[in-house]
N, C-alpha and C positions, 0 to 999 in steps of 0.2 A: 503494500499499499505507500511507503514510501517512494518507493520508484515513480509511482501514478502523480503522486502530490508533485514531487521536483519537475517532470514533464509537463503537467499542466500548469506549472509556476512559469515557467520557461515560456508557455505558449503565450500565457498572459503578457508576461514582461515584453516579448516580440511585437505583440500589438501596440503596447503601451509607450514604446522605445523607437518603434516603428522600423528596426532593425534584425536581419539573422545572422548577426556574429554572436555568437554565443558569449564570447567573453564581456561584449556591451550589456548583454541581457542579464548575464550574473552579476554585472556591477548595478545594475538596477536593483535586483533583488536583495543583494548585501545590503545597499541602503536601508529596502523596505524591512528588513529584517531587525535591522539597528532601528528604526523608526517605531516601528512595533513593539519589539519588544525589549529595545533598548539592548540587543545583545551582538556583538560581532562575531561576522562570520564573512569571511573574507571570498572576492569573487573568483580567487584562483581555483579554493576548495569547491564552490558550487560549480566552477568549470570541470574541473576535474568528477566530480558524482553524475553532472550530465552527460558526459564523453564516456563512461563507463555505462552507463545505462544504453544509451544511445547505439553504441557498439554494441550492446551483448545484451537482447532485450529480456533475457533470460537471467541478467546477474542481480545481485542488490547490495544496497547502499546500507550505512546506518547514520543517520542524521540524529544532532544531539536535540533534546525535547525542547529548548527555547527555538529552533530552527524549525521544527515541525508546526509547533504552536504558531510562529510568524508567517510560515507559508498558508498555511489554513485559514488565517484571518485574513491575509492578503487573498486569497480567494472566495472570500465571502464566507468562510464557516465561522463559529464559534469557537472550534477546538480544531485538534487533531483528529480526536476521539470521534466528533460530528462530520468530518470528512471522510474518515473510515466508512461511518456506520453508512453514510448517503452513497457512498459506491457502494458496498454489501449489498444494496436493495438493488442497486443498477445488474450485479452480475447472478440476482436471483433468479431474475426467467433464464439463464442461461442453464443453470443447475436444474430447474424444475423442467424445461425439455431434455434433460439427459432422463433423468428420474422416469418421465414419462414416457420415451424411448423404451428405455431400459423394462419399465413394466410392461409396455406393447410388446415387443418382442422377447420377451423372456423365456417361453419354451424355445426359441429358434436359438438364444443366446447359450442354454443349458445343452442342448444338444449338442452345437456346436464344440462347445466347450468339451465334453464327453468326448465327441469324435475324436477331436484334436490329442484329446489325453490320451486314450484309448490307442489311437495310431503312435504315439509318442513309445507309450510303453511298450506297446508290440516290437517294435522297431529295435528297441534297447534290450528286450527278453528274449530276441531269436537272433542277436547280434551274435553269431556262434564263431570260434575262434578253433584252429587246427594244431595240430603239431603228428610229426612223425619220429618214427624213431633213425638213428644214424650212430653207429658202430658200438657204441656202450652206453646213449642214452636218448632220450626224448627231446624232440627240439621244436617250439612253435614256429608254424610256418601259413602262409596264405593258401586258400581252395583253391590250389594249380591242378588241375588232375591234366594237363599237357607236362607239365615236371614231375607229379606223381603218381603212381600208380594208386587207382581208388581204395583197394586193399591197405595201402601204405596209411592212408590218411586215418588218423583217430579224433576223436573228440575232445579238445584242451583240456586235461586236469593238471592244475599246478602242482598235485602233492607228486604227481609222476615227472612232471619238469624237473622237482626241486628233491626228492628221494630216492626216485627209481635210475640205479643204474646198472648194468653189467662190470662184475668185479672177477677178476683172479686171486680167489683167496691162498693163503699160505698155511700152512701146517699151524704158525704161531701167532696167528691172528686170531682175533677175540670172534668167536663165532655166536657168543650168547651173551646176553645183560646177566648183571648178579642177580636177579629176581630168575634168571632162568630163561628169559624169552628171547626169542629168536632173532639174529641179527643178520641172519643169509637164508635166501632160499633159492631151491633149484629147479631145473627141469631140461628136459632133452631138447636140442636144438632141430633143424629137418634135417639135417644129418647124424640124427641121434646120440651128441654128443652132449656131454653134461656142461650146463652152464651156469652160473650163481650170478645173484642179483641182491641187491640191497633192500629189496621191499617185497611184500606181498602182491601178487598181482597175476596176471596174463602174461606167458612168454612172447615177447615182441613178434615172434616169428610164426608159431604155431599155435598161438592164442588160447594154449593149454595152460591151467590154474597151475603156477608154482608150488613147490612144496617144501618145509619149512626143514631147514637142516636138522640132520641127525648127527648123535655121537658115531653113530655106524656110518653114514654116509660120509663122516670126516676121516674116521681110521681107514677106510675103502679106497676112497677115492683123492684126498686131498693130502692125507699124512702117509702115503705108502711108503 
């Protein structure tokens, strides 16, 4: 509201001094402020405030109370409160129009909002990520059937990327946690050779469920 007050004051000053020059109008307003409220507010400050609003209508300014009151009286109002109240009434019809429009088209607006929300949610939830097995671990890739065989592409799982690895365990490697839980799983590849992995899951080639390591398997195949 302060911005509107200053703009209207400059517009009135334009007619009174018969000049388009901002500084000339600002000097006139500075004199009016002093005459009305006995408060000094220089033309340079008024010019800067005006140029701020003129160059960017969305900007905001802060004026001293004495300036606000003086400019309001200069425009024919008893106080800045009266100026604000009068201009709020002017903008009220626009608010009423908006309310009427919303009420009139409420059903369409609700359906549109729900439709847009549904599309966004669907797009987000169906955004699929993919991974392929490379040598001894999974890596995330784009869905590219020209580059990868369809059977190679697996739905992305973060735990597979982070924790699932093919390893070559040695006899002195740890195979169990302190609580006895397993650290290594095994399974045969397409050539019927044993391979070892760091997590439970399906063998990357055969898609058969891996088995937990046992002391028997360790003694027979790893610590021979």
